[in-house]
C-alpha positions as CSV (number, residue, x, y, z in Angstrom):
1,M,0.0,0.0,0.0
2,Y,1.2,3.4,-0.7
3,V,2.1,5.5,2.2
4,C,3.4,8.6,0.6
5,I,1.8,9.6,-2.7
6,C,4.1,12.8,-3.1
7,N,7.3,10.5,-3.0
8,A,5.7,7.1,-4.1
9,F,6.8,5.1,-1.3
10,T,5.0,2.1,0.4
11,C,4.5,0.3,3.5
12,R,7.1,-2.1,2.4
13,D,9.7,0.8,1.9
14,V,9.0,2.0,5.4
15,R,9.4,-1.6,6.9
16,R,12.6,-1.9,4.9
17,V,14.3,1.1,6.4
18,K,12.9,0.3,9.7
19,S,15.0,-3.0,9.6
20,Q,18.0,-0.7,8.7
21,G,17.7,1.1,12.1
22,V,15.2,3.9,11.1
23,S,12.7,4.7,14.1
24,K,11.3,8.0,13.3
25,S,9.1,9.2,10.4
26,R,11.5,12.0,9.4
27,Q,14.4,9.5,9.2
28,V,12.3,7.4,6.8
29,Y,12.4,10.4,4.1
30,K,16.2,10.8,4.5
31,K,16.9,7.0,4.1
32,L,14.7,6.8,1.1
33,G,16.3,9.9,-0.5
34,C,13.4,12.2,-0.5
35,R,11.8,15.2,1.4
36,M,8.4,15.5,3.1
37,Q,6.3,17.6,1.0
38,C,2.6,17.8,2.1
39,G,3.1,16.0,5.5
40,K,-0.2,14.0,5.2
41,C,1.6,10.7,5.4
42,L,3.6,11.3,8.8
43,E,0.8,9.6,10.8
44,T,0.7,6.6,8.7
45,I,4.5,6.2,8.8
46,D,4.6,6.5,12.5
47,N,1.8,3.8,12.5
48,V,3.8,1.5,10.4
49,L,6.9,2.0,12.4
50,K,5.0,1.3,15.9
51,E,3.3,-1.8,14.2
52,E,6.5,-3.2,13.4
53,Q,7.8,-2.7,16.9
54,S,4.8,-4.2,18.4
55,K,5.3,-7.2,16.3
56,E,8.7,-7.5,17.3
57,S,8.3,-7.2,21.0
58,F,5.5,-9.5,20.8
59,A,7.6,-12.2,18.8
60,N,10.3,-11.9,21.5
61,K,8.0,-12.6,24.4
62,S,7.3,-16.3,25.5
63,V,4.2,-17.5,27.0
64,D,4.1,-20.1,30.0
65,F,0.9,-22.0,29.2
66,N,1.1,-23.6,32.5
67,N,0.4,-20.6,34.4
68,L,-2.8,-19.8,32.5
69,S,-6.1,-19.5,34.4
70,P,-9.0,-21.6,33.0
71,I,-12.0,-19.7,31.5
72,N,-15.3,-20.3,33.2
73,I,-18.1,-20.4,30.8
């Protein structure tokens, strides 16, 4: 999905630069060799960067199924 129409970059591009150490939306532009123009994509870029962080932290957590409480229905 396109994130920035002005610079024609996608979610995939944002995730790629995230894997290269980018953590802020303004760094995304620099890493992709472009500049922010209208700014409407900033929120979406931030959401994609946070989404990736959430997935990584979730993937690194382990669950101890022995300590889960039963559900009463």
